[in-house]
C-alpha positions as CSV (number, residue, x, y, z in Angstrom):
1,M,-36.2,-10.7,-3.0
2,A,-37.0,-8.5,0.0
3,T,-34.6,-7.6,2.8
4,H,-34.8,-10.5,5.3
5,P,-32.7,-10.9,8.5
6,S,-32.5,-14.6,8.1
7,N,-30.5,-14.3,4.9
8,P,-27.1,-15.7,5.8
9,T,-25.4,-14.3,2.7
10,R,-22.6,-11.9,3.1
11,A,-20.4,-10.0,0.5
12,W,-17.2,-8.0,0.4
13,L,-15.3,-5.9,-2.0
14,A,-12.2,-7.9,-3.1
15,T,-10.6,-5.1,-5.1
16,P,-9.8,-1.5,-3.9
17,L,-12.5,1.1,-4.0
18,C,-10.8,3.2,-6.7
19,P,-11.2,3.7,-10.4
20,G,-10.2,0.6,-12.4
21,G,-11.1,-1.6,-15.3
22,I,-12.9,-4.4,-13.4
23,A,-14.1,-4.6,-9.8
24,V,-14.7,-7.9,-7.9
25,I,-17.4,-8.3,-5.3
26,Q,-17.3,-11.7,-3.6
27,V,-20.5,-13.3,-2.3
28,D,-20.7,-16.1,0.2
29,A,-23.9,-17.8,1.3
30,G,-22.2,-19.6,4.2
31,A,-23.3,-23.1,3.2
32,E,-21.6,-26.3,2.0
33,D,-24.5,-27.5,-0.1
34,I,-24.1,-27.9,-3.8
35,R,-27.1,-25.7,-4.3
36,T,-27.6,-22.8,-1.9
37,P,-31.1,-21.3,-2.0
38,S,-30.0,-18.0,-0.5
39,L,-27.2,-17.5,-3.1
40,D,-29.5,-18.5,-5.9
41,A,-32.2,-16.1,-4.7
42,T,-29.7,-13.3,-4.3
43,L,-28.2,-13.7,-7.8
44,E,-31.6,-14.0,-9.3
45,A,-32.8,-10.8,-7.6
46,L,-29.7,-9.0,-8.8
47,T,-29.6,-10.2,-12.4
48,G,-33.1,-11.3,-13.2
49,R,-31.8,-14.7,-14.2
50,S,-32.5,-18.0,-12.4
51,G,-30.5,-21.2,-12.0
52,W,-27.1,-20.7,-10.5
53,P,-25.4,-24.1,-10.1
54,P,-21.6,-24.3,-9.4
55,A,-19.3,-23.4,-12.3
56,T,-21.9,-21.1,-13.9
57,V,-20.5,-18.1,-15.6
58,R,-22.8,-15.5,-17.2
59,R,-22.7,-12.0,-18.6
60,C,-25.6,-10.3,-17.0
61,D,-27.4,-7.0,-16.4
62,L,-26.7,-6.1,-12.8
63,A,-29.8,-4.5,-11.3
64,G,-29.9,-2.0,-14.1
65,I,-26.7,-0.4,-12.7
66,D,-24.2,-2.0,-15.0
67,E,-23.4,-5.1,-17.2
68,G,-20.9,-7.5,-15.9
69,V,-19.9,-11.1,-15.3
70,V,-21.2,-13.3,-12.5
71,A,-19.5,-16.6,-11.8
72,V,-20.4,-19.2,-9.2
73,V,-16.9,-20.3,-8.2
74,A,-17.6,-22.7,-5.3
75,P,-20.6,-24.2,-3.5
76,G,-22.3,-21.2,-1.9
77,G,-19.8,-18.7,-3.4
78,A,-19.9,-16.3,-6.3
79,M,-18.0,-13.4,-7.8
80,I,-19.7,-10.4,-9.3
81,M,-17.4,-8.5,-11.7
82,P,-18.8,-5.2,-12.9
83,H,-16.8,-2.3,-14.4
84,G,-14.5,-0.7,-11.9
85,G,-16.1,2.7,-11.6
86,V,-16.4,3.8,-7.9
87,R,-20.0,4.8,-8.2
88,I,-20.9,1.6,-9.9
89,V,-19.4,-0.4,-7.1
90,Q,-21.0,1.7,-4.4
91,R,-24.5,1.3,-6.0
92,L,-24.1,-2.5,-6.4
93,L,-23.0,-2.9,-2.8
94,L,-26.0,-0.8,-1.7
95,R,-28.3,-3.0,-3.8
96,L,-26.9,-6.1,-2.3
97,S,-27.5,-4.6,1.1
98,E,-31.1,-3.9,0.2
99,L,-31.5,-7.6,-0.8
100,G,-30.5,-8.6,2.7
101,V,-26.9,-9.3,2.1
102,R,-24.6,-8.4,5.0
103,L,-21.6,-6.3,3.8
104,V,-18.4,-7.0,5.6
105,P,-14.8,-5.6,5.1
106,A,-12.5,-7.9,3.2
107,E,-10.1,-7.8,6.2
108,E,-12.6,-9.8,8.3
109,I,-12.6,-12.7,5.8
110,A,-10.1,-15.6,6.4
111,P,-7.4,-15.7,3.7
112,E,-8.4,-19.4,3.0
113,Q,-11.9,-18.2,2.1
114,L,-10.7,-15.3,0.1
115,Y,-8.5,-17.6,-1.9
116,P,-10.0,-21.1,-1.8
117,E,-7.7,-22.1,-4.7
118,A,-4.6,-21.7,-2.4
119,A,-2.8,-25.0,-1.6
120,S,-2.0,-24.0,2.0
121,S,-2.6,-21.4,4.7
122,I,0.7,-19.7,3.9
123,E,-0.2,-19.5,0.2
124,A,-3.5,-17.9,1.0
125,E,-1.8,-15.4,3.3
126,M,0.7,-14.7,0.5
127,L,-2.0,-14.0,-2.0
128,V,-3.7,-11.6,0.5
129,T,-0.4,-9.8,1.1
130,L,0.4,-9.7,-2.6
131,A,-2.8,-7.9,-3.4
132,R,-2.0,-5.1,-1.0
133,A,1.8,-4.9,-1.4
134,A,2.8,-1.4,-2.4
135,S,6.3,-2.1,-3.9
136,P,7.1,-4.0,-7.1
137,L,10.2,-5.5,-5.2
138,A,7.7,-7.5,-3.1
139,I,6.3,-9.6,-5.9
140,D,8.9,-12.2,-6.6
141,L,9.8,-12.5,-2.9
142,L,6.2,-13.1,-1.9
143,L,5.5,-15.6,-4.7
144,D,8.5,-17.7,-3.5
145,Q,7.4,-17.7,0.2
146,P,5.1,-20.8,0.0
147,R,8.1,-22.9,-1.3
148,R,10.4,-21.5,1.4
149,W,8.0,-22.2,4.2
150,R,7.2,-25.7,2.9
151,E,10.8,-26.7,2.7
152,A,11.7,-25.2,6.1
153,G,9.0,-27.2,7.8
154,P,7.7,-26.3,11.3
155,R,10.8,-24.5,12.5
156,P,9.9,-21.1,14.1
157,L,11.4,-17.9,12.8
158,T,14.7,-16.9,14.5
159,N,15.3,-13.4,15.9
160,E,17.3,-12.7,12.8
161,D,14.4,-13.8,10.6
162,R,12.1,-11.6,12.5
163,A,14.3,-8.5,12.2
164,R,14.7,-9.1,8.5
165,S,10.9,-9.7,8.1
166,H,10.3,-6.3,9.8
167,R,12.5,-4.6,7.2
168,L,10.9,-6.5,4.4
169,D,7.4,-5.5,5.6
170,R,8.3,-2.0,4.2
171,L,7.7,-3.5,0.8
172,V,4.1,-4.0,1.7
173,R,3.3,-0.9,3.7
174,P,5.3,2.1,2.4
175,P,7.8,3.4,4.9
176,S,7.7,7.1,5.7
177,V,10.7,9.3,4.6
178,V,11.0,12.9,5.8
179,V,13.4,15.4,4.3
180,A,14.1,18.4,6.5
181,G,16.5,21.3,6.4
182,P,16.9,25.1,6.1
183,A,14.7,27.0,3.7
184,N,15.8,27.3,0.1
185,V,18.3,24.4,-0.1
186,G,16.5,22.4,-2.8
187,K,14.2,20.1,-0.8
188,S,11.2,20.8,-2.9
189,T,13.1,20.6,-6.1
190,L,14.5,17.2,-5.1
191,T,11.0,16.0,-4.2
192,N,9.7,17.0,-7.6
193,A,12.6,15.4,-9.4
194,L,12.1,12.0,-7.6
195,A,8.3,12.1,-8.1
196,G,8.6,13.1,-11.8
197,R,5.9,15.7,-11.3
198,T,5.2,18.8,-9.2
199,V,4.5,17.7,-5.7
200,S,6.0,20.7,-3.9
201,I,6.2,24.4,-5.1
202,A,9.8,25.3,-5.6
203,A,10.9,28.9,-5.6
204,D,13.9,31.0,-4.5
205,L,11.9,32.4,-1.6
206,A,12.2,31.2,1.9
207,G,8.9,29.9,3.3
208,T,7.4,28.9,0.0
209,T,6.6,25.4,1.5
210,R,4.6,26.5,4.6
211,D,3.3,23.0,5.4
212,Y,4.6,19.6,4.7
213,T,3.6,18.0,1.5
214,T,3.4,14.3,0.9
215,G,3.0,11.7,-1.8
216,T,4.1,8.2,-2.7
217,I,7.3,7.9,-4.7
218,D,8.7,4.8,-6.4
219,L,12.4,4.6,-5.7
220,N,13.4,2.0,-8.2
221,G,11.0,-0.6,-6.9
222,L,10.6,0.5,-3.3
223,V,7.5,2.7,-2.8
224,V,7.8,5.2,0.1
225,R,5.6,7.9,1.6
226,W,7.7,11.0,1.0
227,F,7.3,14.1,3.2
228,D,8.7,17.4,2.1
229,T,8.8,19.7,5.1
230,P,8.8,23.5,5.4
231,G,12.2,25.2,5.7
232,L,13.5,25.3,9.3
233,R,13.8,29.0,10.3
234,D,12.4,31.5,12.7
235,A,8.9,31.7,11.3
236,A,7.4,35.1,10.6
237,D,3.8,34.2,11.5
238,E,1.8,31.8,13.6
239,I,0.6,29.6,10.7
240,E,4.1,28.8,9.6
241,S,5.2,28.2,13.2
242,R,2.5,25.7,13.6
243,A,3.4,24.0,10.3
244,I,7.0,23.6,11.4
245,A,5.8,22.2,14.8
246,L,3.7,19.6,13.0
247,A,6.7,18.7,10.8
248,A,8.8,18.2,13.9
249,N,6.4,15.6,15.2
250,L,6.5,13.8,11.9
251,M,10.4,13.8,12.0
252,R,10.3,12.0,15.4
253,S,8.1,9.1,14.1
254,C,9.2,8.6,10.5
255,D,11.1,5.5,9.3
256,L,13.9,7.5,7.6
257,L,14.8,11.1,8.5
258,I,16.9,13.0,5.9
259,A,18.8,16.1,6.9
260,M,19.3,18.3,3.9
261,T,21.4,21.5,3.4
262,D,23.8,23.0,0.9
263,A,27.2,24.6,0.8
264,E,25.9,27.9,2.0
265,H,24.0,26.6,5.1
266,D,24.8,24.7,8.3
267,W,23.3,21.3,9.0
268,P,19.8,21.6,10.6
269,D,19.1,21.0,14.3
270,L,16.4,18.3,14.1
271,P,14.3,16.7,16.8
272,R,16.3,13.5,16.5
273,P,19.6,12.5,14.8
274,P,19.1,12.1,11.1
275,D,19.5,8.7,9.4
276,L,21.0,10.3,6.3
277,R,22.7,13.7,5.6
278,V,22.3,15.0,2.0
279,A,24.0,18.0,0.5
280,G,21.8,19.6,-2.2
281,R,22.4,22.0,-5.0
282,C,25.9,20.5,-5.5
283,D,26.1,22.2,-8.9
284,L,26.5,25.5,-7.0
285,G,29.0,24.3,-4.5
286,A,30.6,21.1,-3.0
287,R,30.2,19.8,0.5
288,A,32.4,16.9,1.8
289,D,30.6,16.1,5.1
290,A,27.5,14.5,3.6
291,D,26.4,10.9,3.0
292,A,25.1,11.9,-0.5
293,V,25.4,14.9,-2.7
294,V,22.7,15.8,-5.3
295,S,21.7,18.4,-7.7
296,A,18.0,18.1,-8.6
297,K,18.6,20.7,-11.3
298,T,21.2,18.7,-13.2
299,G,20.4,15.2,-12.0
300,E,23.8,14.7,-10.5
301,G,23.9,12.2,-7.7
302,I,20.2,11.3,-7.9
303,E,20.6,7.6,-8.8
304,A,23.2,7.1,-6.0
305,F,20.9,8.9,-3.5
306,V,18.0,6.6,-4.4
307,R,20.3,3.5,-3.9
308,I,21.4,4.8,-0.5
309,V,17.8,5.4,0.6
310,R,16.7,2.0,-0.5
311,E,19.7,0.4,1.3
312,R,18.8,2.1,4.5
313,L,15.2,1.0,4.4
314,V,15.4,-2.4,2.8
315,P,19.0,-3.6,2.5
316,A,20.0,-5.5,-0.7
317,A,21.1,-8.4,1.5
318,D,17.5,-8.8,2.8
319,L,16.2,-8.9,-0.7
320,A,18.8,-11.6,-1.7
321,H,18.4,-13.7,1.4
322,E,16.9,-17.2,0.8
323,G,15.3,-17.4,4.2
324,R,11.6,-17.1,5.1
325,W,9.7,-13.8,5.4
326,G,7.1,-13.6,8.2
327,F,4.9,-11.3,6.2
328,W,1.5,-12.2,7.6
329,D,-0.3,-10.8,10.6
330,R,2.0,-11.7,13.5
331,G,-1.0,-12.6,15.7
332,R,-2.3,-15.3,13.5
333,A,-1.3,-19.0,13.7
334,F,-1.5,-21.2,10.7
335,A,-0.2,-24.5,9.3
336,P,2.4,-23.9,6.6
């Protein structure tokens, strides 16, 4: 099958482009007929096998690139499921493009088309959101949303609902958390303890962290983007000064700003008031004027600290609330 501009077929990658067991490429011929010639021709050119009526499921060679499963799941629609290697997926998408298939981002596809099995628009939106939710705490809440919306009927969200929804959205898109303070008060050691691996270099030498480091950290079900910033001090060189300036911009825009110090240092002067004040290295000295005290070295106070951070970002009352969550794109209208 040669590339042809009249081919109406389009395809999109329904799974993330990252290493995995199985990838899913969805193909849509844009027709309501039981048999869609353009879909049949595309699948025949890709697999070398003809005859693709609805409900057909076959294990096939995929253009000599891989072996996988191809299923015609609806009139004009199919799923190609190769192994999940990034290069395999990229080569298959390139081959589909060479066959005249138009590649589109999954974000451009209506949720109802992505999930034709959904019983309603809100259920389709829920499935889209579930697929990209970062935090495990989102799963049960999202799965229950179709019932909540169905039982609530057409009533609009209240201002309280919208405020709670904004906080719950942090379960889908990880909020940013910045920890800032003087050099050598245990910021990097705390970061590594929370991550369970070495994210930041920790040493008894001021300026060891010369630029902010970042990574995703799971705080007992809430996934956050954690930023460990360089120690605040009069920098000795231009590079470190620029790193501190960049970190200051990050502090102004983050979702949660943590000021950290220890018993030997004053509280830092930050670009905005901190949301949380944490005293580190409590095994070396106590401090009473903090919201939380921790010792990353001994583990003291870590669990309580994690609970406080979670509560500030997504309160337990929001998680337990039986109301609706407006988790979808706020600009889209739908019938629940």
